[in-house]
C-alpha positions as a printed NumPy array, in Angstrom:
array([[ -9.271,  21.005,  14.879],
       [-12.223,  22.478,  13.015],
       [ -9.897,  25.006,  11.431],
       [ -7.582,  22.228,  10.252],
       [-10.483,  20.262,   8.732],
       [-11.658,  23.338,   6.852],
       [ -8.288,  23.516,   5.05 ],
       [ -8.828,  20.137,   3.382],
       [ -9.585,  20.707,  -0.269],
       [-12.183,  18.567,  -2.03 ],
       [-10.743,  15.747,  -4.084],
       [-11.355,  15.763,  -7.821],
       [-13.577,  12.925,  -9.001],
       [-14.045,  12.678, -12.759],
       [-17.245,  11.196, -14.149],
       [-18.479,   9.889, -17.487],
       [-21.997,   8.653, -18.083],
       [-22.575,   5.526, -20.138],
       [-24.11 ,   7.267, -23.143],
       [-22.288,   6.796, -26.419],
       [-22.646,   7.832, -30.03 ],
       [-21.287,   7.108, -33.468],
       [-18.555,   9.68 , -32.881],
       [-17.66 ,   8.77 , -29.275],
       [-18.148,   5.244, -27.978],
       [-17.929,   4.312, -24.312],
       [-14.537,   2.617, -24.607],
       [-12.875,   5.709, -26.073],
       [-14.55 ,   7.797, -23.354],
       [-13.045,   5.488, -20.747],
       [ -9.545,   5.832, -22.222],
       [ -9.933,   9.617, -22.26 ],
       [-11.106,   9.526, -18.645],
       [ -7.968,   7.674, -17.599],
       [ -5.721,  10.154, -19.369],
       [ -7.547,  13.222, -17.998],
       [ -7.303,  11.987, -14.421],
       [ -3.707,  10.825, -14.867],
       [ -2.649,  14.328, -15.901],
       [ -4.534,  16.061, -13.065],
       [ -3.669,  13.596, -10.278],
       [ -2.077,  14.987,  -7.128],
       [  0.988,  12.852,  -7.773],
       [  1.205,  12.16 , -11.496],
       [  0.389,   8.544, -12.224],
       [  3.178,   6.848, -14.128],
       [  1.937,   4.554, -16.858],
       [  5.467,   3.488, -17.757],
       [  7.08 ,   0.341, -16.422],
       [  5.007,  -2.468, -14.9  ],
       [  1.412,  -1.34 , -14.431],
       [ -0.792,  -3.613, -12.314],
       [ -4.475,  -3.509, -13.144],
       [ -6.192,  -4.721,  -9.979],
       [ -9.682,  -6.105, -10.453],
       [-12.019,  -8.878,  -9.32 ],
       [-12.408, -11.566, -12.008],
       [-15.709, -12.787, -10.56 ],
       [-16.7  , -16.328,  -9.687],
       [-18.148, -18.877, -12.067],
       [-21.887, -18.316, -12.265],
       [-21.633, -14.568, -11.738],
       [-21.87 , -11.896, -14.426],
       [-21.936,  -8.537, -12.626],
       [-18.145,  -8.045, -12.611],
       [-16.485,  -5.463, -14.898],
       [-16.778,  -6.5  , -18.541],
       [-13.452,  -7.629, -20.093],
       [-13.889,  -5.186, -22.995],
       [-13.666,  -2.257, -20.562],
       [-10.456,  -3.763, -19.227],
       [ -9.107,  -4.08 , -22.786],
       [ -9.711,  -0.375, -23.405],
       [ -7.582,   0.489, -20.364],
       [ -4.895,  -2.058, -21.266],
       [ -4.587,  -0.486, -24.704],
       [ -4.306,   3.001, -23.194],
       [ -1.557,   1.878, -20.795],
       [  0.353,   0.372, -23.711],
       [ -0.098,   3.583, -25.694],
       [  1.505,   5.451, -22.792],
       [  4.486,   3.08 , -22.873],
       [  3.559,   0.862, -19.929],
       [  3.514,  -2.922, -19.571],
       [  0.133,  -3.811, -18.041],
       [ -0.823,  -7.026, -16.274],
       [ -4.085,  -8.043, -14.625],
       [ -3.886,  -9.1  , -11.016],
       [ -5.704, -10.091,  -7.853],
       [ -4.842, -12.181,  -4.793],
       [ -6.239, -15.545,  -3.732],
       [ -9.522, -15.736,  -1.844],
       [ -9.668, -17.123,   1.68 ],
       [-12.971, -18.905,   1.164],
       [-13.418, -22.189,  -0.701],
       [-14.28 , -21.314,  -4.296],
       [-12.888, -20.841,  -7.779],
       [-10.131, -18.398,  -6.747],
       [ -8.559, -20.113,  -3.723],
       [ -5.167, -20.648,  -5.399],
       [ -3.502, -19.32 ,  -8.537],
       [ -4.33 , -22.142, -10.976],
       [ -8.059, -22.173, -10.219],
       [ -8.046, -18.38 , -10.058],
       [ -6.616, -18.013, -13.567],
       [ -8.92 , -20.709, -14.938],
       [-11.913, -18.859, -13.454],
       [-10.701, -15.554, -14.9  ],
       [-10.311, -17.043, -18.371],
       [-13.718, -18.737, -18.136],
       [-15.22 , -15.32 , -17.319],
       [-13.692, -13.744, -20.418],
       [-10.3  , -12.437, -19.259],
       [ -8.175, -14.414, -21.713],
       [ -5.142, -12.759, -23.289],
       [ -6.835, -12.673, -26.687],
       [ -9.656, -10.58 , -25.211],
       [ -7.904,  -8.259, -22.752],
       [ -4.422,  -8.088, -24.282],
       [ -2.55 ,  -8.538, -21.002],
       [ -1.335, -11.497, -18.925],
       [ -2.809, -12.499, -15.567],
       [ -0.459, -12.674, -12.569],
       [ -1.906, -13.765,  -9.229],
       [ -0.155, -11.465,  -6.783],
       [  0.275, -13.78 ,  -3.796],
       [  1.775, -16.78 ,  -5.565],
       [  0.622, -20.268,  -6.452],
       [ -0.812, -21.154,  -3.03 ],
       [ -1.119, -17.677,  -1.555],
       [  2.255, -17.979,   0.141],
       [  4.028, -14.959,  -1.374],
       [  3.491, -12.027,   0.985],
       [  5.256,  -8.985,   2.39 ],
       [  4.776,  -7.697,   5.931],
       [  4.307,  -3.945,   6.236],
       [  4.266,  -2.036,   9.579],
       [  1.246,   0.245,  10.106],
       [  0.852,   0.593,  13.914],
       [ -2.839,   1.425,  13.811],
       [ -5.888,   0.505,  15.881],
       [ -6.225,  -3.132,  14.81 ],
       [ -2.859,  -4.045,  13.264],
       [  0.764,  -3.4  ,  14.065],
       [  1.611,  -4.827,  10.656],
       [ -0.302,  -6.037,   7.622],
       [  0.508,  -8.764,   5.082],
       [  0.349,  -7.658,   1.442],
       [  0.394,  -9.846,  -1.674],
       [  4.028,  -9.687,  -2.753],
       [  3.432,  -9.369,  -6.497],
       [  1.676,  -6.019,  -6.177],
       [  4.747,  -4.576,  -4.444],
       [  6.782,  -5.114,  -7.629],
       [  4.501,  -2.905,  -9.745],
       [  5.554,   0.621, -10.627],
       [  1.932,   1.786, -10.412],
       [ -1.57 ,   0.367, -10.009],
       [ -4.893,   1.017, -11.673],
       [ -7.651,  -0.209,  -9.382],
       [-10.837,  -1.157, -11.249],
       [-13.759,  -1.569,  -8.849],
       [-17.258,  -2.798,  -9.555],
       [-19.473,  -0.921,  -7.069],
       [-22.092,  -3.231,  -5.564],
       [-23.73 ,  -4.191,  -2.307],
       [-21.98 ,  -6.272,   0.333],
       [-23.271,  -8.122,   3.384],
       [-20.408,  -7.012,   5.685],
       [-19.469,  -3.562,   4.392],
       [-22.825,  -2.399,   3.005],
       [-21.167,  -1.678,  -0.324],
       [-17.92 ,  -2.613,  -1.971],
       [-15.867,  -0.069,  -3.894],
       [-12.257,   1.071,  -4.145],
       [-11.391,   0.711,  -0.449],
       [-12.597,  -2.879,  -0.265],
       [-11.061,  -3.793,  -3.607],
       [ -7.607,  -2.686,  -2.45 ],
       [ -7.741,  -3.461,   1.273],
       [ -9.372,  -6.882,   1.135],
       [ -8.361,  -7.768,  -2.402],
       [ -4.597,  -7.279,  -2.012],
       [ -4.306,  -8.747,   1.474],
       [ -2.675, -12.111,   2.05 ],
       [ -4.796, -15.133,   2.898],
       [ -3.899, -14.592,   6.527],
       [ -4.902, -10.942,   6.247],
       [ -8.257, -11.817,   4.73 ],
       [ -8.801, -14.41 ,   7.429],
       [ -8.011, -11.944,  10.211],
       [-10.414,  -9.376,   8.76 ],
       [-13.276, -11.87 ,   8.819],
       [-12.56 , -13.868,  11.954],
       [-11.204, -13.435,  15.471],
       [-10.404, -17.129,  16.034],
       [ -8.728, -20.036,  14.267],
       [-10.465, -22.03 ,  11.512],
       [-12.061, -25.356,  12.383],
       [-12.136, -28.751,  10.675],
       [-15.453, -30.306,   9.726],
       [-16.45 , -33.715,  11.131],
       [-16.127, -35.458,   7.758],
       [-12.338, -34.904,   7.639],
       [-10.588, -37.743,   5.765],
       [ -7.369, -37.521,   7.746],
       [ -5.206, -37.237,   4.602],
       [ -2.658, -35.016,   6.364],
       [ -2.303, -32.386,   3.63 ],
       [ -3.187, -29.572,   6.044],
       [ -0.598, -30.874,   8.52 ],
       [  2.091, -30.818,   5.835],
       [  1.289, -27.227,   4.831],
       [  0.864, -25.729,   8.338],
       [  3.995, -23.643,   8.946],
       [  3.046, -23.08 ,  12.6  ],
       [  2.703, -26.751,  13.488],
       [ -0.813, -26.054,  14.739],
       [ -2.507, -29.044,  13.068],
       [ -2.149, -32.688,  14.074],
       [ -3.771, -36.041,  13.216],
       [ -5.629, -38.055,  15.827],
       [ -8.382, -40.659,  15.538],
       [ -8.148, -40.631,  11.734],
       [ -8.86 , -36.926,  11.399],
       [ -7.084, -33.584,  11.701],
       [ -7.37 , -31.138,  14.585],
       [ -6.309, -27.49 ,  14.94 ],
       [ -4.661, -26.145,  18.104],
       [ -6.137, -22.636,  18.191],
       [ -3.41 , -21.259,  20.486],
       [ -0.729, -22.156,  17.94 ],
       [ -2.603, -21.006,  14.828],
       [ -1.098, -17.882,  13.244],
       [ -4.008, -17.336,  10.851],
       [ -2.036, -17.714,   7.617],
       [ -4.876, -19.511,   5.828],
       [ -2.664, -22.148,   4.16 ],
       [ -4.768, -24.999,   5.549],
       [ -7.863, -23.615,   3.803],
       [ -6.346, -24.075,   0.36 ],
       [ -4.377, -27.254,   1.072],
       [ -7.385, -29.37 ,   2.14 ],
       [ -8.429, -31.414,  -0.946],
       [-11.891, -32.086,   0.524],
       [-12.496, -28.412,   1.456],
       [-13.345, -29.422,   5.022],
       [-11.58 , -26.55 ,   6.813],
       [-13.966, -23.716,   7.557],
       [-13.799, -20.08 ,   8.686],
       [-15.661, -18.781,  11.721],
       [-17.207, -15.597,  10.264],
       [-17.419, -13.87 ,  13.638],
       [-15.769, -10.451,  13.311],
       [-17.904,  -7.339,  13.876],
       [-19.041,  -5.236,  10.94 ],
       [-17.206,  -2.188,  12.29 ],
       [-13.931,  -4.044,  12.749],
       [-14.098,  -5.608,   9.275],
       [-14.444,  -2.199,   7.66 ],
       [-11.737,  -0.594,   9.786],
       [ -9.33 ,  -3.472,   9.151],
       [ -9.874,  -3.093,   5.406],
       [ -8.864,   0.572,   5.674],
       [ -5.723,  -0.311,   7.626],
       [ -4.639,  -2.6  ,   4.808],
       [ -5.209,   0.225,   2.323],
       [ -3.045,   2.386,   4.583],
       [ -0.224,  -0.161,   4.461],
       [ -0.357,  -0.343,   0.672],
       [ -0.743,   3.348,  -0.136],
       [  0.769,   5.233,   2.797],
       [  3.562,   2.927,   3.972],
       [  4.568,   1.292,   0.697],
       [  3.707,   4.496,  -1.143],
       [  2.347,   2.531,  -4.074],
       [  0.79 ,   4.983,  -6.569],
       [ -2.791,   3.865,  -7.219],
       [ -5.332,   5.334,  -9.599],
       [ -8.947,   4.393,  -8.907],
       [-11.755,   3.761, -11.397],
       [-15.212,   2.835, -10.083],
       [-17.794,   1.287, -12.387],
       [-21.377,   2.093, -11.369],
       [-22.667,  -0.479, -13.821],
       [-24.643,  -3.596, -12.872],
       [-24.939,  -2.515,  -9.219],
       [-25.798,  -5.955,  -7.88 ],
       [-26.925,  -6.58 ,  -4.28 ],
       [-23.996,  -8.76 ,  -3.223],
       [-20.269,  -9.265,  -3.681],
       [-18.76 , -10.647,  -6.886],
       [-17.367, -13.452,  -4.718],
       [-20.824, -15.043,  -4.927],
       [-21.391, -17.751,  -7.552],
       [-24.35 , -15.803,  -8.933],
       [-25.341, -12.227,  -9.749],
       [-28.808, -10.903,  -8.988],
       [-30.352,  -8.11 , -11.068],
       [-29.061,  -4.522, -10.542],
       [-30.834,  -2.333,  -7.966],
       [-30.384,   0.972,  -9.86 ],
       [-29.92 ,   1.899, -13.532],
       [-26.398,   1.961, -14.966],
       [-25.014,   5.383, -14.038],
       [-21.472,   5.719, -15.296],
       [-17.777,   5.474, -14.444],
       [-15.76 ,   7.522, -11.925],
       [-12.023,   8.189, -11.713],
       [ -9.894,   9.705,  -8.939],
       [ -6.609,   9.391,  -7.082],
       [ -8.529,   9.466,  -3.757],
       [-10.153,   6.148,  -2.695],
       [-12.351,   7.728,  -0.013],
       [-13.676,  10.441,  -2.303],
       [-14.427,   8.096,  -5.2  ],
       [-16.313,   5.699,  -2.93 ],
       [-18.273,   8.546,  -1.345],
       [-19.15 ,   9.926,  -4.785],
       [-20.204,   6.465,  -5.965],
       [-22.579,   5.98 ,  -3.049],
       [-23.978,   9.495,  -3.456],
       [-24.722,   8.919,  -7.148],
       [-26.393,   5.597,  -6.414],
       [-28.493,   7.03 ,  -3.592],
       [-29.488,  10.009,  -5.737],
       [-30.91 ,   7.734,  -8.417],
       [-34.227,   5.908,  -8.594],
       [-34.144,   2.372,  -7.259],
       [-35.457,  -0.465,  -9.409],
       [-38.467,  -2.301,  -8.06 ],
       [-38.841,  -6.08 ,  -8.047],
       [-35.178,  -6.47 ,  -7.113],
       [-33.411,  -7.312,  -3.835],
       [-33.877,  -3.65 ,  -2.835],
       [-36.556,  -3.52 ,  -0.115],
       [-36.659,   0.204,   0.695],
       [-35.05 ,   3.518,  -0.207],
       [-36.371,   3.384,  -3.782],
       [-36.772,   7.145,  -4.205],
       [-34.097,   9.665,  -5.09 ],
       [-32.074,  10.278,  -1.93 ],
       [-33.048,   6.954,  -0.392],
       [-30.258,   4.893,   1.16 ],
       [-29.988,   2.02 ,  -1.313],
       [-27.399,   0.049,   0.606],
       [-29.377,   0.246,   3.844],
       [-32.29 ,  -0.917,   1.728],
       [-30.249,  -4.019,   0.91 ],
       [-28.463,  -4.578,   4.202],
       [-30.379,  -2.667,   6.911],
       [-28.066,  -3.694,   9.77 ],
       [-24.839,  -2.574,   8.095],
       [-23.523,   0.975,   8.44 ],
       [-21.595,   1.426,   5.19 ],
       [-20.26 ,   4.825,   6.293],
       [-17.825,   3.259,   8.781],
       [-15.205,   2.566,   6.095],
       [-15.449,   6.118,   4.733],
       [-15.218,   7.761,   8.151],
       [-12.333,   5.608,   9.319],
       [-10.512,   5.907,   5.988],
       [-10.705,   9.679,   6.287],
       [ -9.592,   9.566,   9.944],
       [ -6.391,   7.66 ,   9.171],
       [ -5.506,   9.837,   6.199],
       [ -6.481,   7.733,   3.196],
       [ -8.385,  10.618,   1.637],
       [-11.342,  12.921,   2.095],
       [-15.106,  12.518,   1.821],
       [-15.238,  15.989,   0.291],
       [-15.124,  15.898,  -3.475],
       [-15.761,  17.881,  -6.629],
       [-17.585,  15.858,  -9.255],
       [-16.279,  16.781, -12.701],
       [-18.319,  15.517, -15.661],
       [-16.03 ,  14.627, -18.527]])
């Protein structure tokens, strides 16, 4: 076993810092980074045909997400290569500005991702109400099959743009979380976060919308309010988006380890079973303490460091964390410890979360390697 592990070659992770000059601005550096990694990728990334650019558009009130002008630089490069790019994500499972396609697109445009800015259309990958999904067999520890947003399956290739930041359940969020959680169906997201059925708050109006949209027949009206039969619930998440009063809630009760492992199993379904070619770009810019799903963004915990590119999601996430931990932390932020070079910044934010679980498990199931060669570009 040790002999087999020793044969694994380090993955190539390309890196640009955020310095720029009159002769080479950051946007042209980013386009060059994409092309350099595309040419050297293990399986050459095709930028022809339909190219999905997967990213998180942020919530209203936040600002830490990837700036639309960076996205425009990549859109222009894809077009130069002959591809047809579109921006995409899947609906959120929580109540917010991205719970269904209309609100999701409105939020994206409000945050700067209009066609006039980014030069590409927005297509929400799981349909208007999050109903468009494809089941993919994986036969792993937690799932026999996973549910993927159907729209992503139609792409010829994917560029995954990830804003690296802290996260209360995974310690940090990078490429693995962006793909595994981000491209899962509503039911998949629900199952990653919770082991039991949703529940209906006491102030239910009894309008019956959730009953009409429950494909499992698990919801019924009684005493002027709705009720969920947990044994019938299939965890599709349709009730969460159909309730006009937002009175259906998630029980956030899954363990930290299981959440991270489940995320990796979804990545496995997308990359290993579907074989979808994905190229990963991680932005270590505005490293905020919490997820971009929040309706606010706190100040960054480290200086802006740069942008990474790789065809290995495990390696690029490992390299991102290593660069962040090797830097000086910023005082008077949410960071409570680990300020010095080498200090664990994400443990300093979320001391009870072992962020290495996702990297270890991702490597174990063959998503990539934690060994990498960092190549400044």
